[in-house]
N, C-alpha and C positions, 0 to 999 in steps of 0.2 A: 464609388471606388471599386475597381475590379479586384478580385482576390483569387490567388491560386491555392488558397488553403483547402486541403482535401475535404470535400463535402460529406464523405462517408469513410469510416463511421463517424457519428456525431453525437454530441451530448444530448441534443434534442430528441433524436431517434431512440437512443438508449432509455431516456427518461420516459418517453411516451410508451414504450413497450413495458417498462417496469410498472408504470402506473396502471396500465390496462390489466396486467396480470394481477396486481394487488387488488384492484376493484373486483375482478372476476372471482378472486379467492375470498372476498368479503373482509379484507383487511381495513383497518382504520388508518387513515393517512395524516401525516403531520409534515409541514413544509418549513424549511429553514433557509430563507433567501440569502444568497451571497451578494455582496455589494458591487461586484464587477461583472461586466458582460462577457460573453464568449466571442469568438472570432467573427461571428456573423451578426453581432449586436444582440444576441439572444440572452434572455434572463437566465441566470444560473441559480441553482439551489441544491441543498441536500434534502432528500425525502426520507421519511421514516414510515415504514408500514408495520403495523402491529396486527398479527393474526392470532385470534383467540382472546382470552380474557386479559386485559391490560394489568389486572391485579393478581395474576397468577404468581405463585411462589417460585415456579421454575421457568426459566427463560432460555431459549436458544437464540443467539444473536449472530447474524451474518452481516459483516461490514465490508463494503467495497470502496475502492478508489483512494486508499491512503496515498498510494503513488498513482497520480492521475491517469497516466497512460495504461496502467494495469487495471484500471476500472472497467475496461471493456470486457475482459474476462470475468471480473467480479460481477458486473451488472448482468451479463448473460447467464451466469450461474444462479443468481438470485431470481431472475425472471423465470428461468426454466423450472426451478423448484416451486415457485409460487404457482405455476401452471399445474404442477402435479398435486399440490396441496389443496387446490380448489375442490370443495365438496368433501374433503377428508376430515374425519374427527380427530382432533389432536388428543394426545394422552391427557389424563385428568390433571388439572391444576398446572397446565403447561401452556405457554404461549411462545410465538416466534416473532422476533423483532428484526426487521431488515433495515439496515442503515445504508441507503443507496447513495454512493459517490460522496464521501465525506470531504473530498478535495475536488469539488466540481469544476473549478477553474482549470486545474491540471488536466482533468479528463477532456474538457472542452477544447483546450489549446494543445492537447496531445503532448503534454510534458509529464515527466516523472515528478517534478517539483510543483510548488504552489505559486501563487501570484507574487510572492516575495522571494522567489528562487530558493525556498528552503524545503528541505526534506522533512516531511511530517514525522517520520520515524527517527528523527534527531531532535524534534521540537517539543516532545512531551516531557518537559523538565520543570522543576521548581525554579523559576527565574528570580526568586528572592534569595537564592543561594548562589555561590560562585559557580560559573559555568565550566565545563571541561576545558582544559587548556591543551589543545593539540598543537604544540609548538613545531612538531616535525612537519606538519602540513605547510607552515609558513615558507619553508625552503622550496616547495614545489608548486606553490600557488600560481606563479607566473606561467606555468605550463598551461593552465586552464583559462587564462585571460588573453591568450594570443588573439590578435586582431584579424588574422587571416584564416580562412577555411582551408585554403591551399596556397602554396607559395613558399618562399624562403623562410618567413617567420614561423609558419606552421611546421616546416621541416626542422627548424631549430628547436621548437617545442617538442616535437616527436623525438629528436635526438636526446634531449634532456631527459625525457621520460624513459627512453630505452636505457640510458646510462644508469638511472636510478634502479631500473629493473635488474640490470646486470649486477648492480651492487647488492641489492636487498632481496632479489627474487620478486616474481609477480605477487605472491601472497604478501610479502613484506611491504611492498608499496601500497597494495590495496588495504592492508591493515591500517595504514596511515590515512589514506584518502577516504575510505568508507567509514572510518571511525566517527566522522563528523567533525566540523570545525565551526567556531562561533565568532571569528574575527573578520572574516572576509565575506561580505554579503554578495560579492560577485564571483565567489568561488564555488567549487563542487562540494556537494554534501554539506551545505550550509545549514546549521541547525536553528538559526535565528537568535534574537536577543530579547524576544518577548513571545508570549503565547499567540500563535497565529489564529486567524478566523476559524480554521478547521479544528484546531486544538480547543478553543473556547466552545465551539459548537458541539464537539464530541462530549465535553464535560456537561454541557446543558442537556444533551440527550441522555447521558448516563444518569444525571440527577432526576430527569423527568420520567424516563421509561424503564430504568434498571434498578434504581436504588431500593425500591420496595420489595424486590424479590429476595428469596433466601438462597437460591442456587442459580447461577448464571454460567452458561457455556458460550464463549464467544469465538467466532471464526473470522480472522482478518485475512482477506483474500488477496493473494499476491502472485506475480509471475516474475520470471527472470533468473532467479538463483537455482542452481542444481543442473542435473543432466537433462538433456532435451527429452521432453515427453515423459518426465518422471515427477508427478506431483508428490510433494512431501507434506507430512503433518508434523508441525513443530509446536513447542511452547517456548517462547523467547522471553526470559525474565532475568532480573539481577540476582535472584536467589530463589530457592525452593519455597513454595507457597502451600498453605494448608490443604488445598484441594488437589494438589499435584498427584498424590498417590491414587486418588479416585480416578483421575484422568488417565493415569498409566494403566490402571486395571481395566478401564473401559476400552482403551485403544491398543493396549499391549505393545508389541514391538513396532507397530506402525508409528508410534509417537516418539519423536526425537526431542529430548530436552536440551535446550541451548541456554547456558548461563553466560550472560554477558559481563564484560569487564575489560579493563585496560590491557591485561595480558592474556586474555582468553583467545582461543583459536577454535575454528570449526571447519569441518570438511564439507559442510552443506552448501557453501557458496554464500550463505548469509553472514553479514559482518558481525562477528562476536565482540569486536572492540568498541562497538557503538553503544551509546546510551540514548534514552529518549524514545524508546519503542512504545507503540500503542498498548501492548500487553501490560507493560509495567504501569503505564498511566492508568489503565482501568483498575488494576489491583490497588493502586494508591487512592483512586477516587471512590472505590467501593469497599472500604475496609470491613463493613459489617456483612458483606455478601460472600457466600462460599463460591468463589469465582474460579473458573477454568479458562484462562486466556490462551486460545490456540490460534495457529496460523496455518493456512494452506498455501504452499509455495510451489508453483508449477514451473519446473525447469524449462529453459528455452535454449539459448545459444551460449557459446563459450564466453567467459567473463571478459576476455580481452576484446572480443568483437563488440559486445554490448558497451564496454567502456568507450570505445572509439566513437560509436554512434551517439552516446551521451555527450561526449565532447563536442561533436558537431552540432547537436541541438543546443548545447550551452553557448557555443559561438553564435548561433542563429539569434538567440534572444539577447545576447550582449551587443553584437555588432552587425547583425544581418536584418533581414525583413521576413518575419514569420509568415506574412501574407504573400510573399513573392514566389516565383517559380523554383528558385533554389530551396526555399523553405519547404515547399511542398514535397520535394524529393527527400529532404531530411525527415520530415514527418512520416512519410511512408516507410522509410527505413527504420525509424524508431518504433513505429507500431509493429512492424514485423519482429523486432527483437523481443517485444513484450507480449504480443498476441499473434503468434505465427499463423499465417493463412492456411497452412497444411491441415486439411480436414482430419487427418488421423491424429495429429497433435490435439486438435480441438475436441475430438471425440474422447480421447483418453482423459484429458483434463476435465471435461464435463462429467464423464462417468465416475471418475475418482472423487470429484467434489461432491457429487450426488451421494455416493456411498458413505462419505464421511458425514455429511449432513444427516443422513438417515440413521447411521449408527449413533451419532450424538443425540438425536431426538429420542431414539428408543432407549438409550442408556441414561438419560437424565433422571428418570424416575428412581434409579438405583443409587443415586448420589445423595 
């Protein structure tokens, strides 16, 4: 069967480069196979590379691919730093853990979401408790299930979205949409009704590789939110945590603290109304660890532009053919939104990410 799915970038190439860099750096590797294949029938998995003593009391963790399409930036950042770490002596009693592409299906299929159309940063919840009830989303759900990419039905959906924006403002509508919803599996920013494969795998990784440590600093690597070419360092949690003052001292004014909640607001472009973030999940999973859950978010294009392309990709997987020619164009557009081809953007993102990694590694000993 012929396929128009873009051959590059690809999950396979990203993984091969990461594994080569990990081997060269002397890391120990662990593999967590995913049950589904990629667009070319390739096997998918999450890899964990541990550099240094696995029993070290201080760990720096870099996690890529929470939102699959953003994993290309995250993977490149991890691979580049592993290349620099090869032959370097780490600080005493310190190790580095690289979690490569925690949502491998999303990266391989070039989607922000996972195989169940759910956003991992809305999925890290206790599903034994009542789920958030985003009733405001119900009124606009039909906008996102339109059966046409172009034509009168899409125009009708666009008009309905424009009307809500005129009523509530762009930020008001996004506060509803991006908060996450748990009733419509075919909707945008779906959080799921059970723990996803990636959710379960991350908890297994935390239990296996992180729980023995005393101090852990994590970096969840993202793109999309914020001004073009401006990487941000954030901590995104439901409430202040014990190690927050230490993180604030270490990174100073570079660190933006975002407290999430139903009525919260943020100027960063990151959804403050959402729950189920990776950072909070790690805090909950590692209560005995002095944990600093941090996020690097590299800004790309305006939110309205990204939203439009996300709608197109959502249509593609609901009603179109991801392996067709139209799908290839949508995939190229989506990749540009989350990993711009602009070499200057990539250089700035790479430099700032490296600076944050190095500052974190140097500062771990003081925590």
